[in-house]
VOZAFI-164335 format. One record per residue (C-alpha): x, y, z; residue number from 1; residue in one letter. Coordinates in pm, 1 decimal. Example, Ala and Ser with C-alpha at 12.3 -4.5 7.8 and 13.67 -1.06 7.14 Angstrom:
! residues 2
xx / yy / zz / num / residuo
1230.0 / -450.0 / 780.0 / 1 / a .
1367.0 / -106.0 / 714.0 / 2 / s .
! end
This chain:
! residues 491
xx / yy / zz / num / residuo
10435.2 / 6803.2 / 11936.9 / 1 / m .
10614.5 / 6480.4 / 11881.2 / 2 / g .
10696.7 / 6533.0 / 11510.1 / 3 / d .
10847.6 / 6832.2 / 11334.2 / 4 / t .
10807.9 / 6747.7 / 10964.0 / 5 / g .
10541.8 / 6864.6 / 10723.0 / 6 / f .
10446.6 / 6577.1 / 10496.2 / 7 / n .
10081.5 / 6584.8 / 10393.0 / 8 / l .
10092.7 / 6210.7 / 10320.7 / 9 / l .
10220.9 / 6120.1 / 10667.2 / 10 / n .
9890.5 / 6005.8 / 10815.0 / 11 / f .
10071.4 / 5865.4 / 11117.6 / 12 / r .
10134.4 / 6221.4 / 11231.0 / 13 / s .
9851.6 / 6343.6 / 11459.0 / 14 / p .
9890.0 / 6702.7 / 11340.1 / 15 / k .
9873.0 / 6603.5 / 10971.9 / 16 / i .
9563.9 / 6390.6 / 11038.7 / 17 / r .
9405.6 / 6683.8 / 11223.7 / 18 / t .
9481.1 / 6914.2 / 10929.3 / 19 / l .
9313.6 / 6674.3 / 10685.7 / 20 / h .
9011.3 / 6621.7 / 10911.9 / 21 / y .
8974.2 / 6998.0 / 10949.5 / 22 / t .
9021.2 / 7118.7 / 10591.4 / 23 / w .
8763.5 / 6861.6 / 10481.5 / 24 / f .
8519.4 / 6994.1 / 10742.4 / 25 / a .
8568.5 / 7342.4 / 10596.1 / 26 / f .
8535.8 / 7198.4 / 10244.4 / 27 / f .
8195.1 / 7051.2 / 10333.4 / 28 / l .
8069.7 / 7379.4 / 10479.7 / 29 / t .
8155.1 / 7551.4 / 10149.7 / 30 / f .
7986.8 / 7275.4 / 9947.7 / 31 / v .
7669.5 / 7323.2 / 10150.0 / 32 / v .
7694.1 / 7702.9 / 10161.1 / 33 / w .
7727.4 / 7736.1 / 9783.6 / 34 / f .
7529.0 / 7432.7 / 9667.3 / 35 / n .
7242.6 / 7652.1 / 9540.9 / 36 / h .
7451.3 / 7828.5 / 9274.5 / 37 / a .
7496.6 / 7533.9 / 9033.6 / 38 / p .
7126.4 / 7449.2 / 9078.3 / 39 / m .
7014.6 / 7793.1 / 8960.3 / 40 / v .
6824.9 / 7676.0 / 8651.8 / 41 / v .
6634.5 / 7401.3 / 8832.5 / 42 / a .
6550.9 / 7618.4 / 9134.3 / 43 / i .
6430.0 / 7906.9 / 8920.2 / 44 / r .
6211.1 / 7674.1 / 8713.4 / 45 / e .
6065.6 / 7502.1 / 9021.1 / 46 / t .
5964.3 / 7828.1 / 9188.9 / 47 / f .
5926.2 / 8043.0 / 8875.7 / 48 / d .
6169.4 / 8296.7 / 9019.5 / 49 / l .
6237.4 / 8631.8 / 8859.9 / 50 / s .
6593.2 / 8760.9 / 8823.4 / 51 / t .
6550.5 / 9004.4 / 9116.3 / 52 / p .
6422.4 / 8721.0 / 9336.8 / 53 / q .
6724.6 / 8506.2 / 9252.9 / 54 / w .
6963.9 / 8795.5 / 9316.4 / 55 / k .
6793.0 / 8845.6 / 9651.8 / 56 / a .
6873.9 / 8484.5 / 9741.3 / 57 / l .
7239.1 / 8548.6 / 9658.8 / 58 / l .
7238.6 / 8849.9 / 9890.6 / 59 / i .
7062.4 / 8657.5 / 10166.8 / 60 / l .
7322.1 / 8381.2 / 10136.6 / 61 / n .
7601.0 / 8613.0 / 10257.0 / 62 / v .
7405.5 / 8852.4 / 10480.6 / 63 / a .
7444.0 / 8655.0 / 10803.2 / 64 / l .
7807.0 / 8559.4 / 10746.7 / 65 / t .
7953.5 / 8887.5 / 10875.1 / 66 / i .
7807.4 / 8862.7 / 11228.5 / 67 / p .
7837.4 / 8482.5 / 11216.2 / 68 / a .
8216.1 / 8497.5 / 11192.5 / 69 / r .
8231.3 / 8724.1 / 11496.7 / 70 / i .
7997.7 / 8501.4 / 11700.4 / 71 / v .
8164.9 / 8177.4 / 11593.4 / 72 / i .
8505.8 / 8322.6 / 11680.1 / 73 / g .
8390.4 / 8382.8 / 12036.7 / 74 / m .
8234.8 / 8035.5 / 12059.3 / 75 / l .
8552.6 / 7869.6 / 11933.7 / 76 / v .
8771.9 / 8042.6 / 12191.3 / 77 / d .
8524.6 / 7949.0 / 12465.1 / 78 / r .
8422.3 / 7591.2 / 12374.5 / 79 / y .
8695.3 / 7471.0 / 12139.3 / 80 / g .
8696.4 / 7405.4 / 11762.9 / 81 / p .
8606.2 / 7038.8 / 11798.2 / 82 / r .
8267.3 / 7109.8 / 11958.4 / 83 / n .
8186.7 / 7412.3 / 11743.5 / 84 / v .
8273.4 / 7245.3 / 11410.8 / 85 / y .
8067.0 / 6942.5 / 11508.4 / 86 / t .
7761.0 / 7154.6 / 11584.5 / 87 / l .
7803.3 / 7372.3 / 11276.1 / 88 / l .
7830.2 / 7073.9 / 11041.1 / 89 / l .
7523.4 / 6909.3 / 11190.3 / 90 / m .
7332.4 / 7237.7 / 11182.1 / 91 / m .
7430.6 / 7288.9 / 10819.1 / 92 / s .
7285.3 / 6949.0 / 10734.5 / 93 / g .
6952.9 / 7040.6 / 10894.7 / 94 / v .
6932.7 / 7384.9 / 10729.5 / 95 / l .
7033.9 / 7250.5 / 10389.7 / 96 / c .
6764.2 / 6984.0 / 10409.2 / 97 / t .
6507.9 / 7251.7 / 10495.6 / 98 / a .
6620.3 / 7455.4 / 10193.4 / 99 / f .
6595.4 / 7152.6 / 9965.3 / 100 / a .
6240.8 / 7077.8 / 10088.3 / 101 / l .
6115.7 / 7438.1 / 10063.2 / 102 / a .
5770.8 / 7467.6 / 9903.1 / 103 / q .
5755.9 / 7841.9 / 9836.0 / 104 / n .
5980.9 / 8141.0 / 9791.5 / 105 / y .
5939.1 / 8258.9 / 10150.4 / 106 / g .
6072.3 / 7928.9 / 10285.2 / 107 / q .
6348.3 / 7932.5 / 10026.9 / 108 / l .
6456.2 / 8284.1 / 10128.4 / 109 / a .
6442.0 / 8219.1 / 10504.2 / 110 / l .
6644.9 / 7898.7 / 10492.9 / 111 / t .
6903.4 / 8050.2 / 10258.1 / 112 / r .
6938.6 / 8348.9 / 10494.4 / 113 / f .
6996.1 / 8116.3 / 10791.2 / 114 / l .
7248.8 / 7916.9 / 10588.4 / 115 / m .
7465.1 / 8228.0 / 10575.9 / 116 / g .
7571.0 / 8129.9 / 10928.5 / 117 / f .
7750.2 / 7829.0 / 10776.3 / 118 / i .
7987.7 / 8070.7 / 10605.2 / 119 / g .
8143.4 / 8141.6 / 10943.1 / 120 / g .
8286.4 / 7789.9 / 10961.1 / 121 / g .
8619.3 / 7904.5 / 10819.6 / 122 / f .
8707.8 / 8069.6 / 11150.1 / 123 / v .
8689.2 / 7743.0 / 11344.2 / 124 / i .
8971.1 / 7568.4 / 11164.0 / 125 / g .
9203.5 / 7867.7 / 11193.5 / 126 / i .
9212.2 / 7814.8 / 11570.4 / 127 / r .
9236.0 / 7434.8 / 11535.8 / 128 / m .
9527.8 / 7444.6 / 11291.7 / 129 / v .
9698.5 / 7715.8 / 11496.2 / 130 / g .
9688.0 / 7485.7 / 11799.4 / 131 / e .
9848.5 / 7191.0 / 11619.6 / 132 / w .
10128.3 / 7350.6 / 11417.1 / 133 / f .
10435.6 / 7545.1 / 11533.5 / 134 / p .
10493.2 / 7901.5 / 11415.6 / 135 / a .
10745.4 / 7797.2 / 11151.4 / 136 / r .
10481.2 / 7576.3 / 10982.3 / 137 / q .
10154.2 / 7748.4 / 11068.6 / 138 / v .
10143.7 / 7963.0 / 10753.6 / 139 / g .
10165.8 / 7663.4 / 10522.1 / 140 / l .
9921.0 / 7464.8 / 10733.3 / 141 / a .
9665.9 / 7747.1 / 10740.8 / 142 / e .
9714.2 / 7788.7 / 10365.3 / 143 / g .
9634.8 / 7422.9 / 10302.0 / 144 / v .
9333.0 / 7448.4 / 10530.1 / 145 / y .
9197.0 / 7764.1 / 10367.5 / 146 / g .
9286.5 / 7682.6 / 10008.1 / 147 / g .
9166.9 / 7324.5 / 9999.8 / 148 / w .
8857.2 / 7402.9 / 10202.6 / 149 / g .
8766.3 / 7698.4 / 9980.5 / 150 / n .
8762.8 / 7457.1 / 9687.6 / 151 / f .
8429.7 / 7329.5 / 9818.6 / 152 / g .
8239.4 / 7594.4 / 9622.0 / 153 / s .
8408.6 / 7488.9 / 9297.0 / 154 / a .
8352.1 / 7122.3 / 9379.1 / 155 / a .
7981.3 / 7188.6 / 9429.0 / 156 / a .
7965.5 / 7351.9 / 9085.6 / 157 / a .
8143.9 / 7056.8 / 8925.8 / 158 / m .
7958.3 / 6769.7 / 9092.7 / 159 / i .
7604.5 / 6869.2 / 9187.8 / 160 / l .
7454.2 / 6931.8 / 8839.9 / 161 / p .
7561.3 / 6582.8 / 8730.4 / 162 / s .
7434.0 / 6433.2 / 9055.9 / 163 / l .
7095.3 / 6599.8 / 9001.2 / 164 / a .
7080.9 / 6450.5 / 8650.9 / 165 / l .
7154.7 / 6103.7 / 8790.0 / 166 / v .
6850.0 / 6126.3 / 9016.2 / 167 / f .
6650.5 / 6290.4 / 8736.8 / 168 / g .
6303.2 / 6435.0 / 8743.4 / 169 / g .
6187.8 / 6770.0 / 8872.4 / 170 / e .
6312.2 / 6685.1 / 9223.2 / 171 / n .
6660.8 / 6578.2 / 9118.4 / 172 / g .
6810.4 / 6902.2 / 9248.7 / 173 / w .
6639.8 / 6854.4 / 9585.7 / 174 / r .
6782.6 / 6504.3 / 9627.1 / 175 / i .
7130.4 / 6622.3 / 9527.5 / 176 / a .
7122.4 / 6894.7 / 9793.7 / 177 / l .
6990.8 / 6654.1 / 10056.3 / 178 / i .
7287.6 / 6427.5 / 9978.8 / 179 / c .
7528.0 / 6709.9 / 10065.1 / 180 / t .
7325.8 / 6777.7 / 10380.7 / 181 / a .
7347.5 / 6413.7 / 10490.4 / 182 / a .
7723.8 / 6401.5 / 10432.4 / 183 / i .
7780.3 / 6721.4 / 10631.2 / 184 / a .
7563.3 / 6599.5 / 10921.3 / 185 / f .
7740.0 / 6261.8 / 10934.7 / 186 / a .
8082.8 / 6419.3 / 10909.9 / 187 / y .
8000.0 / 6640.6 / 11207.2 / 188 / g .
7958.7 / 6327.8 / 11419.4 / 189 / i .
8277.6 / 6177.7 / 11272.9 / 190 / f .
8472.7 / 6497.0 / 11341.6 / 191 / y .
8370.2 / 6490.5 / 11706.3 / 192 / y .
8501.5 / 6135.2 / 11739.1 / 193 / k .
8840.4 / 6187.0 / 11571.3 / 194 / v .
8939.0 / 6551.1 / 11636.1 / 195 / a .
9101.0 / 6697.8 / 11945.8 / 196 / r .
9143.9 / 7066.5 / 12028.9 / 197 / n .
9514.3 / 7041.1 / 12112.6 / 198 / t .
9800.4 / 6791.6 / 12091.7 / 199 / p .
9831.5 / 6553.8 / 12383.1 / 200 / k .
9982.2 / 6717.1 / 12689.0 / 201 / g .
9917.1 / 7078.1 / 12587.0 / 202 / t .
9665.8 / 7329.7 / 12719.4 / 203 / t .
9376.6 / 7492.4 / 12534.7 / 204 / y .
9391.4 / 7857.3 / 12635.6 / 205 / f .
9072.3 / 8059.7 / 12667.9 / 206 / k .
9006.3 / 8433.5 / 12701.3 / 207 / p .
8962.9 / 8554.9 / 13058.0 / 208 / k .
8622.3 / 8695.0 / 12956.4 / 209 / k .
8387.6 / 8629.9 / 12666.9 / 210 / t .
8146.9 / 8851.3 / 12478.3 / 211 / g .
8397.0 / 9087.6 / 12318.7 / 212 / g .
8758.8 / 9110.7 / 12213.6 / 213 / l .
9006.5 / 9192.7 / 12487.5 / 214 / e .
9245.4 / 9480.5 / 12420.1 / 215 / v .
9532.1 / 9603.0 / 12633.2 / 216 / t .
9524.8 / 9983.1 / 12612.4 / 217 / s .
9270.0 / 10265.2 / 12603.9 / 218 / r .
9386.5 / 10362.4 / 12255.5 / 219 / r .
9324.2 / 10010.2 / 12129.5 / 220 / d .
8980.0 / 10008.7 / 12291.7 / 221 / y .
8863.0 / 10307.7 / 12087.3 / 222 / y .
9040.4 / 10170.7 / 11781.0 / 223 / f .
8843.5 / 9846.2 / 11817.6 / 224 / l .
8512.9 / 10032.7 / 11844.8 / 225 / l .
8595.2 / 10223.8 / 11527.8 / 226 / g .
8688.2 / 9906.8 / 11339.5 / 227 / m .
8347.4 / 9757.8 / 11423.1 / 228 / n .
8162.4 / 10035.1 / 11238.2 / 229 / v .
8238.3 / 9919.7 / 10878.8 / 230 / p .
8092.8 / 9576.3 / 10953.0 / 231 / m .
7757.1 / 9724.9 / 11045.4 / 232 / y .
7771.2 / 9963.3 / 10749.8 / 233 / l .
7816.7 / 9660.0 / 10522.4 / 234 / a .
7512.2 / 9494.9 / 10680.0 / 235 / l .
7324.3 / 9820.5 / 10623.6 / 236 / g .
7419.8 / 9808.3 / 10254.7 / 237 / v .
7287.5 / 9452.6 / 10232.2 / 238 / l .
6960.6 / 9568.9 / 10391.2 / 239 / s .
6939.8 / 9849.6 / 10135.5 / 240 / w .
7000.9 / 9600.9 / 9851.6 / 241 / r .
6694.0 / 9406.4 / 9968.6 / 242 / l .
6474.6 / 9718.6 / 9995.0 / 243 / s .
6252.3 / 9870.3 / 9721.4 / 244 / p .
6554.1 / 10076.5 / 9611.9 / 245 / d .
6740.8 / 9750.9 / 9548.3 / 246 / g .
6589.8 / 9416.9 / 9448.8 / 247 / v .
6261.2 / 9484.6 / 9629.3 / 248 / g .
6245.6 / 9170.5 / 9842.1 / 249 / l .
6138.3 / 9370.6 / 10149.2 / 250 / i .
5928.3 / 9685.7 / 10184.0 / 251 / d .
6050.3 / 10019.9 / 10318.8 / 252 / s .
5905.5 / 9957.7 / 10664.1 / 253 / g .
6091.6 / 9629.4 / 10700.1 / 254 / t .
6411.5 / 9794.7 / 10578.8 / 255 / a .
6380.4 / 10058.4 / 10853.2 / 256 / w .
6318.5 / 9783.7 / 11110.5 / 257 / v .
6632.7 / 9602.3 / 10995.9 / 258 / l .
6824.0 / 9928.0 / 11028.4 / 259 / g .
6700.7 / 9960.5 / 11386.1 / 260 / g .
6800.8 / 9601.9 / 11460.9 / 261 / v .
7149.7 / 9667.5 / 11327.1 / 262 / l .
7179.2 / 9975.1 / 11548.4 / 263 / l .
7073.3 / 9773.6 / 11853.1 / 264 / l .
7325.2 / 9502.2 / 11761.3 / 265 / m .
7601.2 / 9761.6 / 11741.7 / 266 / f .
7504.3 / 9909.4 / 12078.8 / 267 / v .
7492.8 / 9561.6 / 12234.0 / 268 / f .
7832.2 / 9463.3 / 12094.6 / 269 / q .
7979.9 / 9791.8 / 12213.5 / 270 / t .
7845.7 / 9725.6 / 12563.5 / 271 / s .
7999.1 / 9376.4 / 12561.5 / 272 / q .
8336.5 / 9511.4 / 12453.5 / 273 / i .
8316.6 / 9763.7 / 12736.6 / 274 / y .
8223.1 / 9491.1 / 12986.3 / 275 / r .
8519.5 / 9275.6 / 12884.6 / 276 / v .
8764.0 / 9567.5 / 12894.8 / 277 / n .
8619.8 / 9765.0 / 13187.5 / 278 / k .
8896.7 / 9670.5 / 13429.3 / 279 / e .
9166.1 / 9763.3 / 13178.1 / 280 / m .
9000.9 / 10099.7 / 13103.0 / 281 / l .
8994.0 / 10185.9 / 13471.7 / 282 / q .
9358.7 / 10092.4 / 13518.2 / 283 / n .
9555.5 / 10025.9 / 13195.6 / 284 / p .
9868.3 / 9958.6 / 13398.7 / 285 / e .
9698.5 / 9649.8 / 13547.1 / 286 / s .
9772.9 / 9457.9 / 13225.9 / 287 / v .
10114.8 / 9291.8 / 13263.4 / 288 / p .
10362.4 / 9378.4 / 12988.3 / 289 / e .
10399.0 / 9013.5 / 12880.3 / 290 / m .
10022.4 / 8990.7 / 12811.8 / 291 / h .
10000.2 / 9302.3 / 12597.9 / 292 / r .
9947.7 / 9300.3 / 12222.1 / 293 / y .
9889.7 / 9572.8 / 11963.6 / 294 / k .
9538.8 / 9582.9 / 11821.1 / 295 / f .
9666.0 / 9778.4 / 11522.2 / 296 / d .
9817.0 / 9450.8 / 11399.6 / 297 / q .
9466.8 / 9301.0 / 11392.1 / 298 / v .
9337.5 / 9609.7 / 11211.5 / 299 / a .
9608.3 / 9576.7 / 10944.4 / 300 / i .
9513.2 / 9213.3 / 10890.0 / 301 / l .
9146.6 / 9322.9 / 10867.4 / 302 / d .
9232.8 / 9567.3 / 10589.9 / 303 / i .
9446.2 / 9313.1 / 10405.7 / 304 / n .
9167.1 / 9056.4 / 10406.5 / 305 / y .
8915.8 / 9322.7 / 10304.5 / 306 / f .
9109.8 / 9367.0 / 9979.6 / 307 / v .
9225.0 / 9008.6 / 9917.7 / 308 / t .
8925.5 / 8790.4 / 10004.7 / 309 / f .
8675.5 / 9070.2 / 9944.8 / 310 / g .
8798.1 / 9121.6 / 9590.5 / 311 / s .
8808.2 / 8746.3 / 9527.7 / 312 / e .
8441.6 / 8698.7 / 9613.4 / 313 / i .
8341.3 / 9004.2 / 9409.4 / 314 / a .
8547.8 / 8904.0 / 9106.0 / 315 / v .
8428.5 / 8542.1 / 9111.0 / 316 / v .
8072.8 / 8678.7 / 9104.3 / 317 / s .
8127.0 / 8896.5 / 8794.6 / 318 / m .
8404.2 / 8721.0 / 8599.0 / 319 / l .
8182.5 / 8490.6 / 8387.1 / 320 / p .
7985.3 / 8793.3 / 8266.2 / 321 / f .
8312.4 / 8976.0 / 8201.0 / 322 / f .
8426.2 / 8700.9 / 7963.0 / 323 / f .
8084.3 / 8685.2 / 7798.0 / 324 / i .
8062.8 / 9060.7 / 7741.4 / 325 / d .
8426.1 / 9110.5 / 7642.0 / 326 / t .
8486.4 / 8808.5 / 7418.6 / 327 / f .
8133.7 / 8698.3 / 7327.1 / 328 / g .
8184.4 / 8352.5 / 7478.2 / 329 / l .
7897.0 / 8111.4 / 7543.5 / 330 / p .
7800.5 / 8097.3 / 7913.3 / 331 / p .
7934.0 / 7744.5 / 7972.3 / 332 / v .
8279.5 / 7824.5 / 7833.7 / 333 / k .
8289.3 / 8160.5 / 8012.6 / 334 / a .
8199.0 / 7993.5 / 8341.5 / 335 / g .
8467.2 / 7729.9 / 8295.1 / 336 / l .
8737.9 / 7987.6 / 8224.1 / 337 / l .
8625.1 / 8208.2 / 8512.7 / 338 / a .
8629.7 / 7913.5 / 8755.6 / 339 / s .
9007.1 / 7914.0 / 8730.6 / 340 / g .
9011.5 / 8220.4 / 8957.0 / 341 / f .
8867.8 / 8014.9 / 9243.5 / 342 / a .
9050.4 / 7690.4 / 9160.3 / 343 / v .
9382.7 / 7872.8 / 9210.6 / 344 / m .
9305.0 / 7852.7 / 9585.4 / 345 / n .
9436.7 / 7495.9 / 9589.5 / 346 / l .
9793.3 / 7615.0 / 9530.7 / 347 / l .
9803.4 / 7987.8 / 9596.4 / 348 / a .
9689.9 / 7994.6 / 9960.4 / 349 / r .
9937.2 / 7728.4 / 10074.9 / 350 / p .
10217.7 / 7898.6 / 9879.0 / 351 / i .
10132.3 / 8234.0 / 10037.3 / 352 / g .
10148.9 / 8075.3 / 10381.3 / 353 / g .
10473.5 / 7894.4 / 10299.5 / 354 / l .
10643.0 / 8212.3 / 10173.5 / 355 / i .
10528.3 / 8388.8 / 10489.2 / 356 / s .
10681.4 / 8114.1 / 10704.1 / 357 / d .
11011.8 / 8128.9 / 10517.2 / 358 / k .
11062.6 / 8498.2 / 10443.4 / 359 / f .
10868.5 / 8680.7 / 10713.8 / 360 / g .
10510.8 / 8801.2 / 10757.2 / 361 / r .
10563.5 / 9169.5 / 10674.1 / 362 / r .
10784.3 / 9133.7 / 10364.6 / 363 / a .
10559.3 / 8863.8 / 10220.3 / 364 / t .
10245.4 / 9070.3 / 10267.6 / 365 / m .
10398.2 / 9378.2 / 10107.1 / 366 / i .
10518.8 / 9181.8 / 9804.2 / 367 / g .
10189.8 / 9002.6 / 9749.2 / 368 / l .
9985.1 / 9321.6 / 9779.2 / 369 / i .
10203.6 / 9484.0 / 9513.5 / 370 / l .
10143.2 / 9182.9 / 9288.8 / 371 / g .
9768.9 / 9203.9 / 9355.0 / 372 / l .
9756.7 / 9572.8 / 9260.7 / 373 / a .
9952.2 / 9511.2 / 8941.7 / 374 / l .
9729.5 / 9214.6 / 8858.2 / 375 / g .
9406.1 / 9410.1 / 8888.1 / 376 / y .
9551.5 / 9705.4 / 8699.4 / 377 / f .
9639.8 / 9464.5 / 8416.7 / 378 / t .
9286.8 / 9322.2 / 8414.3 / 379 / l .
9148.1 / 9674.4 / 8383.3 / 380 / s .
9318.5 / 9699.0 / 8043.3 / 381 / m .
9178.2 / 9372.8 / 7903.5 / 382 / v .
8942.8 / 9426.5 / 7610.8 / 383 / d .
8819.9 / 9235.8 / 7304.2 / 384 / s .
9146.0 / 9310.4 / 7120.9 / 385 / a .
9338.5 / 9089.8 / 7364.6 / 386 / w .
9396.4 / 8723.9 / 7272.4 / 387 / p .
9169.5 / 8514.6 / 7493.0 / 388 / l .
9462.8 / 8302.2 / 7610.5 / 389 / v .
9646.8 / 8612.0 / 7730.5 / 390 / l .
9338.0 / 8740.1 / 7911.6 / 391 / a .
9296.3 / 8406.2 / 8093.1 / 392 / v .
9666.8 / 8405.5 / 8182.6 / 393 / l .
9636.7 / 8757.4 / 8326.7 / 394 / a .
9334.9 / 8643.6 / 8528.7 / 395 / t .
9518.6 / 8344.0 / 8672.0 / 396 / m .
9828.4 / 8549.0 / 8761.3 / 397 / c .
9613.6 / 8807.4 / 8938.3 / 398 / c .
9428.2 / 8528.3 / 9118.1 / 399 / s .
9755.8 / 8384.8 / 9246.2 / 400 / f .
9853.6 / 8708.9 / 9422.3 / 401 / f .
9501.7 / 8757.6 / 9559.8 / 402 / v .
9481.2 / 8414.5 / 9719.3 / 403 / q .
9844.3 / 8395.2 / 9822.8 / 404 / a .
9774.5 / 8722.5 / 10004.1 / 405 / g .
9485.8 / 8553.3 / 10185.4 / 406 / e .
9722.2 / 8275.6 / 10288.5 / 407 / g .
9974.4 / 8529.0 / 10417.9 / 408 / a .
9706.7 / 8705.6 / 10625.9 / 409 / v .
9610.5 / 8389.0 / 10809.1 / 410 / f .
9972.0 / 8283.6 / 10845.4 / 411 / a .
9994.2 / 8563.9 / 11100.9 / 412 / m .
9648.2 / 8555.4 / 11262.9 / 413 / v .
9733.0 / 8267.1 / 11505.0 / 414 / p .
10050.0 / 8448.9 / 11614.6 / 415 / l .
9886.6 / 8768.6 / 11745.2 / 416 / v .
9730.9 / 8640.0 / 12068.2 / 417 / q .
9677.8 / 8266.6 / 12094.0 / 418 / r .
9391.4 / 8246.5 / 12342.3 / 419 / r .
9188.2 / 8488.1 / 12125.3 / 420 / m .
9274.2 / 8341.7 / 11785.9 / 421 / t .
8910.3 / 8253.5 / 11718.6 / 422 / g .
8787.6 / 8607.8 / 11782.4 / 423 / q .
9072.1 / 8764.7 / 11584.5 / 424 / i .
9012.9 / 8522.8 / 11296.3 / 425 / a .
8641.5 / 8601.3 / 11316.6 / 426 / g .
8699.7 / 8974.3 / 11285.9 / 427 / m .
8952.0 / 8936.4 / 11002.4 / 428 / v .
8722.1 / 8694.1 / 10821.9 / 429 / g .
8425.9 / 8926.8 / 10864.3 / 430 / a .
8626.2 / 9206.3 / 10703.9 / 431 / y .
8669.1 / 8983.2 / 10400.6 / 432 / g .
8291.7 / 8975.5 / 10364.7 / 433 / n .
8275.5 / 9351.6 / 10421.3 / 434 / v .
8515.1 / 9385.5 / 10129.9 / 435 / g .
8296.8 / 9162.3 / 9913.5 / 436 / a .
7988.8 / 9374.5 / 9986.8 / 437 / v .
8183.5 / 9694.3 / 9920.3 / 438 / t .
8333.3 / 9583.3 / 9589.9 / 439 / f .
8008.2 / 9429.6 / 9464.3 / 440 / l .
7830.1 / 9754.7 / 9544.7 / 441 / t .
8094.9 / 9946.8 / 9349.1 / 442 / v .
8052.1 / 9705.0 / 9059.5 / 443 / y .
7679.1 / 9780.9 / 9045.4 / 444 / s .
7765.2 / 10142.7 / 8953.6 / 445 / f .
8067.3 / 10110.6 / 8720.7 / 446 / v .
8190.8 / 9902.1 / 8427.1 / 447 / n .
8435.3 / 9614.7 / 8463.0 / 448 / a .
8744.4 / 9819.4 / 8375.5 / 449 / s .
8670.5 / 10083.6 / 8638.5 / 450 / a .
8583.8 / 9806.7 / 8886.5 / 451 / f .
8931.7 / 9653.3 / 8853.4 / 452 / f .
9092.9 / 9997.8 / 8885.2 / 453 / v .
8904.0 / 10060.0 / 9210.8 / 454 / v .
9036.2 / 9735.3 / 9358.0 / 455 / i .
9391.1 / 9814.8 / 9243.2 / 456 / a .
9363.3 / 10161.5 / 9399.2 / 457 / a .
9231.0 / 10020.3 / 9726.8 / 458 / s .
9538.5 / 9797.4 / 9739.6 / 459 / a .
9749.8 / 10110.8 / 9780.2 / 460 / s .
9586.5 / 10168.4 / 10119.5 / 461 / v .
9656.9 / 9806.9 / 10211.0 / 462 / t .
10018.5 / 9844.8 / 10099.0 / 463 / f .
10070.1 / 10146.9 / 10324.5 / 464 / i .
9905.0 / 9966.8 / 10616.9 / 465 / a .
10127.4 / 9661.5 / 10561.7 / 466 / s .
10438.0 / 9876.7 / 10608.4 / 467 / l .
10338.0 / 9897.5 / 10976.7 / 468 / f .
10282.1 / 9523.6 / 11015.6 / 469 / l .
10503.9 / 9391.2 / 11292.8 / 470 / g .
10705.2 / 9072.4 / 11265.2 / 471 / e .
10611.1 / 8831.9 / 11550.0 / 472 / p .
10917.9 / 8768.1 / 11761.7 / 473 / e .
11007.7 / 8582.0 / 12074.8 / 474 / g .
10725.0 / 8427.7 / 12275.8 / 475 / h .
10364.5 / 8480.6 / 12375.9 / 476 / m .
10281.7 / 8439.8 / 12741.9 / 477 / a .
9973.2 / 8235.7 / 12833.8 / 478 / e .
9839.8 / 8157.4 / 13179.8 / 479 / i .
9779.8 / 7791.6 / 13261.8 / 480 / l .
9472.5 / 7688.9 / 13465.1 / 481 / p .
9689.2 / 7653.6 / 13776.5 / 482 / d .
9805.9 / 8015.7 / 13744.7 / 483 / g .
10155.9 / 7947.7 / 13613.9 / 484 / t .
10280.1 / 8109.5 / 13295.0 / 485 / v .
10372.6 / 7918.6 / 12980.7 / 486 / q .
10577.1 / 8081.8 / 12702.9 / 487 / l .
10481.5 / 7987.9 / 12346.9 / 488 / i .
10729.5 / 8035.2 / 12064.6 / 489 / e .
10610.0 / 8260.4 / 11780.7 / 490 / v .
10929.7 / 8279.2 / 11573.4 / 491 / t .
! end
C-alpha cells in the first residue's frame, strides 16, 4: 500500500486521506438521518403534532434501515463504495430537503420513512476502509470510521438548534435542515472526485453472483435462512407499533397489508439466496477449499452487534428520561448528561478496534462483552440514593464497553470474506437495528432497572457465542479478473 504507519495527521498518506473522506461521509449521513430530533419542539409546533404522532415519526425513521443495510451491502460489493456513497449522500440531500419543505403530517411521515434508507450508509465505509488498510490496522481504522461518523447524531443535536435560532422565525428549523441537505448533496459530488475504491495497483473483488449472500456448505445455507428470520420479525414489530395497538398511525387493514409485504419480501430474499447458492447446494464439493468460509462466524458477529449497537440505540433513546425520573433533573441537564453515552463513540470504537488488532479478535470480544454485562448490571442498581456523579460515571464506563465492543465487531467483519464484505457488514449492521427494536420493545413493558438487567442477561448469550469466534489466520484467496488467484493476508 505504499505506507505502513497509522498517523491520522499524515494527510500525504492516501489511505489516511481516504479514511478521513469516508468517516466524514458517514458523519454527514448521521447528521441528516437524526437532524429531526433536536428540532422536535419546532416541528411539533409547526404541525401541531400529538405525542403519538411524534413517536410514530421516530419509528418511521428507523423502519427502513434494516432492509436498507442488506440492500446497500449488495450494492457496495457490486458497484463499489465510491459510487454508492456518492449516490446515497446526494439522495439524502434530496430527501432531507423534501422533509424540511413538508406541508402536512402525511408528507412529513413519508419523507421521514424514506430517510431511514440513509441509515444504511454505515455499511459502505466498512468495505472502503477494509480495502485500504491491512489486517493489522483495520480494527483501529474501522473504529475511527464508525466512532467519528456516529458522532454525527450528537453533532446535529449540538449545532442545529442554534443554527435554527440564527435564521429565526417559524421557518428557521426548515432552513437549518436544508443547510444540512445542501452540505450532504455537495459532499457526495466531492466524494466521487476524491475517493477511490482501492489503492493504486490493487483489485476490487466482487461476488461471483449478486442478490444474496454466498455460503459454502449446505449447513451454512440453512443457517443463513434461519438468521434472516429475526430481521423480518423486527420489521413486523415495527409494523405492529404503527398499528392501532401501538401508536395508531395506520389502521388494522394497512397493518395486515404491511405484514403481507414483509412475507413476500422474505420469500423473495429466500429465492435470491437459493439462486446464488444453487450450484453449491447441488454439489457442495464444487467449492474449492481455499474459497470456503464459515457462516457461523458471521452469525456470531450478528449476535454481538445485536447486543452492542442494539443496546446503545435503545439506551440513548431512554437515558434522558432515566435521569429525569431517577434524580429529578431538568430536561436540558438530563439530556446533556445522557449525551455522554453517545459521545463516548469518539474514543471507545477506535480503542475497541485497536485492542482487537493488538490482542486478537476472539479474546477482545470476550473481554468487552463481560465488561458490557457488568456495566448494565451496575446501571440496573442505580437509584435516587446514588450520588449523581457516580451514576454518570457508571453510565460512561458502561458506554465504553458497549461501543468498544462495536469497534471489535467491525474489526473482524472485513476479514471474513473480502469480496462479500459489504453484504456481511450489511447483515451485521442490520442485526444492530434488530437489537434496537427488540430492546426498545422490552423497555415499553418494564421499568428501567429491569430493562438494564435484560440487556445484561442477553450479553450472556453473546459471551457464549463469542467463545466459538475463530481467529482469522493465514490468507484469504481471491480470484483476479484474469482467473489467477491472489492471496490476501488476514493476520
